[in-house]
BASE-610678 format. One record per residue (C-alpha): y, z, x. Coordinates in steps of 0.001 Angstrom, whole numbers, plus 524288, in hexadecimal, padded with zeros to 5 digits. Layout:
// BASE-610678
YZX
...
//
This chain:
// BASE-610678
C61E52B1B5C3697
C59452B985C3E0A
C50DE2B49EC49DC
C42502B656C490F
C3E232B3F4C57D5
C4C492A92AC6793
C562629FCEC6264
C53A029242C6544
C5EAF28BAEC6E55
C613827EDCC70D8
C69532797AC7C9E
C68CC26F20C87D8
C688726180C88B1
C63EE255B4C8199
C54F6251D9C7FAC
C4EBA245E9C7871
C44EB24935C6EBA
C3B4F23D0CC6D3B
C3007244BFC67BD
C2DDA244D5C5840
C2A38252BEC56DF
C2D1425EFDC5E7A
C294E26D6EC60C6
C312A279BBC5FC0
C2F1F27A43C6DCF
C36E426E05C704A
C418527317C687B
C421E27FAEC7137
C40B6277DDC7D08
C4AAC26D51C798C
C56892766FC7D03
C5FA626CFCC76C9
C6D1326F75C708C
C6BD02642BC6761
C6044267ADC5FDC
C5ED726BF3C51FE
C5338271A1C4C0A
C504C26F35C3D0D
C47FD277A6C352E
C41E126F0BC2A07
C3A3427910C246D
C3CD0280B7C16F8
C4913287B9C16D2
C413B2944EC12D2
C39FF2935FC2085
C4673290B3C2879
C4C0A29D01C20DE
C41072A511C26A0
C35AE2A461C1CC4
C29792A296C2571
C211829657C226E
C13A529860C1CBF
C0AF729F5EC26D8
C16E32A2DBC2FF5
C1B762B1E4C315F
C2A552ACFDC3518
C334D2A2DCC301A
C414629DEBC33D2
C45FC292E9C3BFF
C49E92901CC49D8
C576629428C4E0A
C6173289A7C4B21
C576F28167C4263
C5E6227A6DC3635
C563027B0AC2976
C538D26DFFC23EE
C47F426E25C1BC5
C3FE8260E4C1BFC
C3E9B260F1C0E94
C4D3C2604DC0B98
C4CCA251AEC0FD4
C44D124DD7C030A
C503A25465BFB44
C5B9024CDFC01EB
C61D023FDDC01EC
C65A823B04C0F84
C735423EC8C0C70
C6ED824B9CC08A9
C675A24C9FC14C0
C72DD24927C1D27
C7C2C25387C16CC
C70A025D26C19C1
C700E25965C2834
C7ED325B4DC27D7
C7D9E26805C20FF
C742026DC1C2BA9
C7C0C26867C3738
C702F260B6C3D82
C74622570DC4681
C6D9A2494DC4888
C6F86248D0C5714
C6905255D6C58DC
C5A1E25760C5CDE
C54CA25B58C5093
C4825262D2C4F9A
C417726583C4131
C375727082C3F1E
C2EE0270E5C316D
C22E02695EC2D37
C212025E3DC35B5
C20CD254F0C28F6
C2DFB25A2FC242C
C345B25A52C305D
C306424CDAC328B
C364024911C26A4
C430F24FC1C299B
C42CB24923C35FA
C428F23CA5C2FE2
C4CFA23FE4C266F
C55ED24531C3228
C53BF23842C3AEF
C580723031C2F60
C655C2384EC2F16
C664A23550C3D0A
C611924088C450C
C5C8A23B5AC529E
C535A24522C576E
C4B3024C2FC4D77
C3DD82531BC5157
C332725A1EC495D
C2DBA26664C4EA4
C1FD326588C4C23
C1C3D27420C4C63
C1D5528006C41F5
C28DC288E6C447C
C1DC7292D6C4762
C1D8C28D0AC54B6
C2AF728EE3C576E
C2D24299B7C612C
C3B1C29CDEC6050
C42052A56AC55F7
C43272A25EC47DB
C4F832A5ADC3F06
C4D9E2A9D9C3168
C56F42AEC2C26A4
C577D2BE56C26FC
C54902BDEBC1880
C4D042B1ACC1727
C42CA2B98BC0E67
C4CDD2BA06C03CD
C4DE62ABF6C0257
C3FD72A7F0BFE39
C387C29B89BFDD9
C31DC29677BF1C2
C24BB29780BF7BB
C276A2A5F7BF9E0
C2A512A8F8BEBEF
C1E9D2A150BE75A
C160A2A928BF097
C1C112B5CBBEC64
C1A152B2D8BDD91
C0BC22AEB0BE048
C097E2BC4EBE747
C07B52B670BF468
C0AAD2BE7DC0060
C18302BA18C061B
C21472BD5EC10B3
C2C872C4A7C0CB4
C25E82C919C00E2
C2CBB2CF6EBF557
C2FD92DDDBBF87B
C29692E344BEBAF
C28D72DC78BDF01
C31672D03FBDD5F
C38C92CA6DBD2E3
C3AA32BB26BD161
C46062B5D7BCA7A
C4C022A766BC681
C5AF22A8B2BC58B
C63BC29FEEBBDB5
C6EDA29FE2BB4C2
C6BCE29E4EBA5F0
C5EB929C25B9E6E
C52F129C33BA55F
C4FCB28E7EBA03A
C4AF1288F4BAE0D
C4454295D9BB18E
C3BFA29572BA4E9
C3798287AABA848
C33DC28AF7BB509
C358D295B0BBF72
C2F9029D22BCB41
C23D22A430BC546
C273D2B1E5BC297
C35BB2B067BC30B
C3E562B72FBB9F6
C4B2B2B0BFBB54E
C583E2B6EEBB7EE
C647C2B05EBB05B
C715B2B16FBB9A7
C78552B59EBAD5E
C70792C22EBAE4D
C75AA2C48CBBC8C
C83B92BFAFBBA77
C8DD62C300BB0CD
C9B3B2BDE5BAB60
CA68C2BCA6BADFB
CA4CB2B951BBC0B
C95912B8B4BBD33
C94DF2C3B8BC5CB
C87EF2CA95BC66E
C84DD2D3F8BBB49
C87232E2DFBBAEC
C7D782EA99BC339
C78472F134BB5D7
C74E62E2F6BB145
C6EF02DF55BBE30
C66292EB5ABBDD9
C614E2E7DDBB028
C5E3C2DA25BB4A3
C56DE2DDCEBC19B
C4EEB2E7F8BB8FD
C4BC92DE39BAFCD
C466F2D5ABBBA3A
C3E8B2DE9CBC133
C46002DF10BCD40
C45992EBCBBD57F
C502C2ED7DBE130
C448E2ED34BEBA2
C3C492E105BE581
C3E3D2D32BBE92C
C45592C9DABE0E8
C42AC2BAB6BE218
C4D4D2B199BDC2E
C4E8B2A317BDA4A
C566429A6ABD1D8
C579228BA4BCD35
C64F128D89BD3BB
C623829831BDEB9
C713429C0CBDE29
C6D7B2A3F2BD163
C61732AA5ABD7FC
C6A982AD65BE397
C751D2B424BDA68
C6A5A2BE1BBD457
C657C2BF50BE301
C73582C437BE6AF
C74282CD13BDB09
C65262D315BDC52
C69C42D60CBEB80
C76072DC11BE605
C6D742E3C5BDC58
C643B2E83FBE6AF
C57DB2E02ABE700
C54742E1BDBF5C8
C4B392D5A2BF626
C51F02C8BDBEF8F
C4B852BBFEBF30C
C50AC2ADA0BEF15
C48832A19DBEE5F
C4DA92983ABF7CE
C50F628C5DBF08A
C4F8029280BE378
C46A728C50BD87E
C47C727EA4BDF90
C3FCA28405BEAFF
C350A28845BE0EA
C33DE27BD8BDAA7
C34CC273E8BE855
C283727CBBBEB65
C2204278C0BE033
C1E4028741BDCDF
C195F28A0BBCE91
C22A828DE4BC46C
C22B52959BBB7B2
C282629449BAA14
C2F2129E3EBA0D0
C31052AC17BA45E
C27F32B468BAB12
C22152C00ABA355
C295F2CA1BBAC53
C2BA02D890BA8B7
C31532DDF0BB4C0
C3BAD2E780BB1AB
C3D952F0BEBBD38
C48AD2FA16BC1F1
C50482F4BDBCD71
C503430092BD4A4
C5DD530110BDA26
C6B883027BBD4D8
C71D82F578BD483
C78F62F0CFBDD11
C722B2F521BE88F
C788A2EACFBF0F0
C85F92E973BEBC4
C89DF2E280BF7E3
C837A2D614BF47E
C8D732D2B2BEA7B
C9C3B2D4A7BEAA7
CA5312D429BDF0E
CB37B2D01DBDF02
CBA222DC34BE58E
CB0A52DC01BEFD2
CB2232CD9FBF2B7
CC0302CFF6BF409
CBE182DB1ABFC69
CB57A2D34AC04F9
CC03C2C966C0769
CC9432D451C0CBE
CBF6C2D543C1970
CC3AB2CC5DC24E5
CBE272BF3AC2407
CB44F2C07AC2EB7
CADC82CCD0C282C
CABD42C6E8C1A52
CA98F2BA50C1421
CAAFB2B7EDC0472
CA2EF2AAC4C0433
CA55D2A07CBF9B7
C985A29AE5BF639
CA0B829052BEF30
CA1782815DBF106
CACD627D80BFA06
CB3DD276F4BEE5F
CB3B4283A2BE763
CB81B28AC0BF2DE
CC3C1280F8BF4B1
CC7DA2832EBE6CC
CC3D4275A9BE2D6
CBA7F27A1DBD7DB
CB67528799BD224
CA88B282CDBD215
CA5E1287F8BC42F
CAAE02837CBB6CD
CAD4629123BB32B
CB596294F1BBEB6
CC30228FA1BBE8E
CC8ED2954ABCB04
CC78728DB5BD776
CC7E32917DBE606
CC23629BAABEE0F
CC4722AA08BF149
CCD622AB79BFBB9
CC7872B123C07EC
CB9D32AB3DC03DA
CB1D82A272C0D47
CAAF629694C095E
C9CFF2981BC0B5F
C97F528A97C05F8
C902728863BFA03
C8C7A27B30BF352
C918326FB2BEBF3
C95AE276B2BDF30
C94372841FBD91D
C863B282C9BD667
C811427D7FBE434
C7FA028508BF091
C7C75277CDBFA2C
C828327F9DC05C5
C786C289A0C05A7
C6BB2281D9C013E
C624627876C073F
C5EE726BE3BFFE8
C541327363BF99E
C5CDF27E1FBF41C
C5831287EEBFED6
C60CD28FCFC061A
C683C28927C1189
C664A28D22C1FBD
C6CCD2999CC238E
C721C29380C2F4F
C79B328894C279E
C7EB8292D8C1EED
C83B829B73C2989
C8A5829056C308A
C92DE28C4BC2557
C964B29AB0C2139
C999E29D0EC2F4B
CA3B1291F0C2ED4
CA97829993C24F3
CA92A2A669C2A53
C9E3C2AAE5C22B1
C96922B386C2B82
C8AF12BDFDC289D
C907D2CA21C2F39
C9C392C8FBC25B7
C9C312CE5FC16DE
C99A12C207C0F05
C9AEE2C00DC00AA
C95AA2B431BFA97
C9BF12AE59BED8B
C9CD72A1A5BE51E
CA1152A04FBD77F
C99A82AA1FBD127
C8E712AEB3BDA30
C83282A590BDAC0
C860E29C91BE6D1
C8A6E2A97DBED77
C7E362AFEFBEAA5
C74FC2A5DFBF082
C7DE62A5D6BFD26
C7DFB2B335BFDF5
C6E292B320BFD5F
C6F5A2A8E1C0814
C76D42B29FC0FAF
C6E092BE05C0D2D
C62232B64BC120C
C6A0B2B2C9C1E26
C6B832C015C219D
C79672C2F9C1E3D
C7B762D0F3C1A36
C89662D2CDC1568
C88DA2C8A1C09AD
C8BAB2C923BFAE8
C907F2C156BEF9D
C9D0B2C2C4BE9EA
C98FB2C317BDC68
CA4BF2BDD0BD473
CA7402B189BDD22
CB1A72A868BDB16
CB0892A9BFBCCB1
CB4DA2B7ECBCC6F
CBE522B6BDBD77A
CC5732ABE9BD177
CC4942B267BC45B
CCA532BE1ABC84E
//
């Protein structure tokens, strides 16, 4: 994570909070060791996108992202679980900052959960005088409102570098896409980017034909989304491998577009965009490892590499393969468990309740516990590549450099 302007430190002794609201100065002056700050804004602003009318985004160092809108999506038990997942402590002095009405709603929910001292900061973040922290590549994980502005031709921050291509990605026929999609989006079936027997990426020649037919040039911008964003992330990884310099992923996927109430279109757009990609594929072969390279990675010392299993703990422990077409159970010797979700088709450990990307601080923490570190050579894998690709993209926007997807995953490893 990068700094935008001095870290906020808390130390000292106890203090009683009686006021119903607070300011950023109150937080700065409190000097408490038992203070926790909650950023209750949209996670896109937390990640680094500036709010409307602002030039800089990000969050207060150490702040926990807990969008107040999530309260409406959860039961009391689910809220309790989310509080536990975010390591919020009920006995600590808790400051909330976002729109006052939303912060007040979250305060009420937290008090019902047993929080003893919760205050709402009644100032916009623009009045905070300390440093803000943002994801190093937050601009690659785009909000729905940014996509909407782009397709309407409005001026946006981090605008597409040249022309742009908007793609919806899913497996199988375009049934849902034809009924409703983001205006201007073309459809990509993952059968066109993966091949049997292991569902690895298609050949470089096939990939070149595909990107040319979609009108993608290596120095253009590609914006991706999916009903299940893992599919879009799978294509993101493959396009980055091919050499596309500017790949964006819609944070929260199709769900975030629907939640924003934006217009949709029916049927396929009348697009004739065939262009030459402009580079030999792959321009970035380091973004995907094949089986021999994955084996070679494991020969490095443990503190220099991580082959990271993005599979459920039950899959990792050999209780299930996760798929009806994969018979073998277990895990790759030497692989590290990197968290995943409830089954092979979910990634709850990496997502917020609204399906946006989870806080980078929280991801970094559970990876650190498994000796998965940013300075290592890190390759992610799952069953066949979808889950690993989404987590690869998370690591990419977090600023991790030496990262890849081991394409064959458990399926090919066990099959060989």
